[in-house]
C-alpha positions as semicolon CSV with decimal commas, in nm:
position;residue;x (nm);y (nm);z (nm)
1;X;3,680;-0,894;2,757
2;X;3,697;-1,078;2,441
3;X;3,391;-1,257;2,554
4;X;3,180;-0,924;2,601
5;X;3,320;-0,826;2,272
6;X;3,172;-1,145;2,088
7;X;2,857;-1,110;2,283
8;X;2,802;-0,766;2,159
9;X;2,908;-0,846;1,803
10;X;2,664;-1,145;1,820
11;X;2,371;-0,901;1,958
12;X;2,449;-0,634;1,692
13;X;2,436;-0,893;1,431
14;X;2,089;-1,040;1,576
15;X;1,969;-0,681;1,548
16;X;2,054;-0,626;1,182
17;X;1,896;-0,956;1,096
18;X;1,575;-0,883;1,266
19;X;1,567;-0,531;1,110
20;X;1,595;-0,696;0,772
21;X;1,312;-0,919;0,851
22;X;1,083;-0,625;1,004
23;X;1,156;-0,352;0,765
24;X;1,068;-0,581;0,467
25;X;1,401;-0,571;0,264
26;X;1,228;-0,747;-0,018
27;X;0,997;-0,429;-0,050
28;X;0,636;-0,367;0,008
29;X;0,571;-0,684;-0,149
30;X;0,751;-0,933;0,075
31;X;0,471;-0,870;0,353
32;X;0,189;-1,082;0,435
33;X;-0,172;-0,897;0,515
34;X;-0,520;-1,009;0,548
35;X;-0,741;-0,960;0,255
36;X;-1,084;-0,784;0,332
37;X;-1,230;-1,131;0,420
38;X;-0,996;-1,207;0,666
39;X;-0,764;-1,462;0,469
40;X;-0,379;-1,430;0,511
41;X;-0,239;-1,333;0,180
42;X;0,103;-1,252;0,023
43;X;0,140;-0,935;-0,114
44;X;0,420;-1,102;-0,329
45;X;0,156;-1,177;-0,593
46;X;0,166;-0,792;-0,685
47;X;0,560;-0,798;-0,753
48;X;0,608;-0,714;-1,094
49;X;0,348;-0,445;-1,109
50;X;0,337;-0,080;-1,047
51;X;0,094;-0,039;-0,723
52;X;-0,090;0,263;-0,578
53;X;-0,129;0,188;-0,216
54;X;-0,402;0,367;-0,034
55;X;-0,550;0,407;0,331
56;X;-0,921;0,421;0,264
57;X;-1,211;0,559;0,466
58;X;-1,614;0,523;0,381
59;X;-1,701;0,857;0,595
60;X;-1,429;1,122;0,482
61;X;-1,471;1,439;0,307
62;X;-1,254;1,301;0,046
63;X;-1,444;0,961;0,009
64;X;-1,647;1,000;-0,304
65;X;-1,386;1,155;-0,521
66;X;-1,097;0,929;-0,424
67;X;-1,303;0,595;-0,449
68;X;-1,458;0,704;-0,763
69;X;-1,121;0,815;-0,927
70;X;-0,938;0,486;-0,766
71;X;-1,238;0,242;-0,910
72;X;-1,220;0,436;-1,277
73;X;-0,826;0,412;-1,271
74;X;-0,827;0,021;-1,194
75;X;-1,125;-0,046;-1,429
76;X;-0,906;0,173;-1,704
77;X;-0,563;0,037;-1,673
78;X;-0,590;-0,314;-1,537
79;X;-0,979;-0,431;-1,689
80;X;-0,939;-0,256;-1,996
81;X;-0,584;-0,177;-2,085
82;X;-0,440;-0,473;-1,895
83;X;-0,152;-0,292;-1,794
84;X;0,103;-0,414;-1,511
85;X;-0,082;-0,199;-1,248
86;X;-0,305;-0,245;-0,929
87;X;-0,450;-0,007;-0,677
88;X;-0,438;-0,151;-0,331
89;X;-0,682;-0,028;-0,060
90;X;-0,629;-0,072;0,308
91;X;-0,934;0,090;0,485
92;X;-0,837;0,262;0,841
93;X;-1,008;0,421;1,104
94;X;-0,740;0,617;1,255
95;X;-0,791;0,940;1,114
96;X;-1,128;1,117;1,254
97;X;-1,285;0,755;1,294
98;X;-1,400;0,787;0,944
99;X;-1,382;0,445;0,890
100;X;-1,597;0,272;1,153
101;X;-1,749;-0,011;0,971
102;X;-1,634;-0,393;0,965
103;X;-1,483;-0,530;0,690
104;X;-1,799;-0,668;0,545
105;X;-1,953;-0,349;0,542
106;X;-1,669;-0,172;0,375
107;X;-1,620;-0,442;0,094
108;X;-2,014;-0,403;0,025
109;X;-1,963;-0,022;0,044
110;X;-1,671;-0,027;-0,194
111;X;-1,781;-0,291;-0,444
112;X;-2,155;-0,168;-0,468
113;X;-2,168;0,197;-0,456
114;X;-1,834;0,237;-0,668
115;X;-1,785;-0,079;-0,837
116;X;-1,443;-0,086;-0,713
117;X;-1,267;-0,414;-0,869
118;X;-0,939;-0,344;-0,694
119;X;-0,791;-0,546;-0,404
120;X;-0,931;-0,418;-0,071
121;X;-0,759;-0,560;0,258
122;X;-0,854;-0,581;0,628
123;X;-0,894;-0,251;0,806
124;X;-0,545;-0,177;0,978
125;X;-0,343;0,086;1,150
126;X;-0,133;0,276;0,904
127;X;0,055;0,526;1,161
128;X;0,224;0,518;1,513
129;X;0,336;0,248;1,689
130;X;0,031;0,047;1,600
131;X;0,079;0,073;1,240
132;X;0,075;-0,245;1,043
133;X;0,445;-0,371;0,925
134;X;0,376;-0,309;0,541
135;X;0,283;0,040;0,648
136;X;0,590;0,097;0,849
137;X;0,779;-0,008;0,542
138;X;0,605;0,252;0,370
139;X;0,692;0,511;0,605
140;X;1,062;0,422;0,641
141;X;1,114;0,359;0,249
142;X;0,946;0,706;0,192
143;X;1,011;0,914;0,503
144;X;0,642;1,011;0,517
145;X;0,380;0,865;0,707
146;X;0,004;0,935;0,618
147;X;-0,155;1,196;0,844
148;X;-0,502;1,155;0,703
149;X;-0,725;0,953;0,506
150;X;-0,629;0,881;0,125
151;X;-0,255;0,895;0,140
152;X;-0,110;0,749;-0,181
153;X;0,177;0,560;-0,230
154;X;0,291;0,500;-0,561
155;X;0,533;0,171;-0,582
156;X;0,784;0,038;-0,866
157;X;0,749;-0,347;-0,979
158;X;0,983;-0,418;-0,631
159;X;0,760;-0,280;-0,405
160;X;0,984;0,024;-0,350
161;X;0,814;0,371;-0,330
162;X;0,834;0,610;-0,620
163;X;0,610;0,899;-0,488
164;X;0,372;0,984;-0,191
165;X;0,067;1,228;-0,219
166;X;-0,159;1,322;0,028
167;X;-0,542;1,335;0,040
168;X;-0,554;1,698;-0,121
169;X;-0,409;1,585;-0,463
170;X;-0,676;1,375;-0,667
171;X;-0,601;1,068;-0,825
172;X;-0,674;1,204;-1,169
173;X;-0,386;1,452;-1,132
174;X;-0,129;1,195;-1,069
175;X;-0,245;0,969;-1,348
176;X;0,063;1,063;-1,550
177;X;0,286;0,965;-1,292
178;X;0,113;0,624;-1,258
179;X;0,135;0,604;-1,642
180;X;0,534;0,710;-1,640
181;X;0,594;0,443;-1,386
182;X;0,404;0,185;-1,582
183;X;0,599;0,278;-1,893
184;X;0,912;0,268;-1,690
185;X;0,846;-0,093;-1,536
186;X;0,771;-0,198;-1,900
187;X;1,097;-0,074;-2,079
188;X;1,291;-0,242;-1,817
189;X;1,069;-0,584;-1,854
190;X;1,014;-0,630;-2,215
191;X;0,794;-0,912;-2,141
192;X;0,515;-0,709;-2,009
């Protein structure tokens, strides 16, 4: 009987350790993903910044407004004001098959049509059992999974979800929340 308890205890411990690894206990920034050009990269380099993580699509009714406002936000807060912030764009074809293009075409679309300077990552799944591990973390951390294109997750400097908005909420309308998160980060990290 003691042997069985020992085995059960051991299996429970292994399960907890696996959950810790799989659920990204180090926050969203603890994950590795492929960038838009197929190179595996660590999201760790964004630790210490507020991030707006967005699932993108190039053929959605929300595409023009969101891409335009995301690109403007990145240019203003990062390129001009040098704030500790970034937009992180993850193309996805799960909703209405509205991102049918390959990664190269997606990059060309974002960079040429919208002059997007924010980081783009390889096309992924963002919901259900096939979701990328980083997006599984976002769902677990927020309790909300994307149900359409252009879901926006606002993350703190440690990669934890602060707030979530669906596609009907414009990027310009959440700018005050983003500024507040940046100010909060800067107040706790004087070196920023």
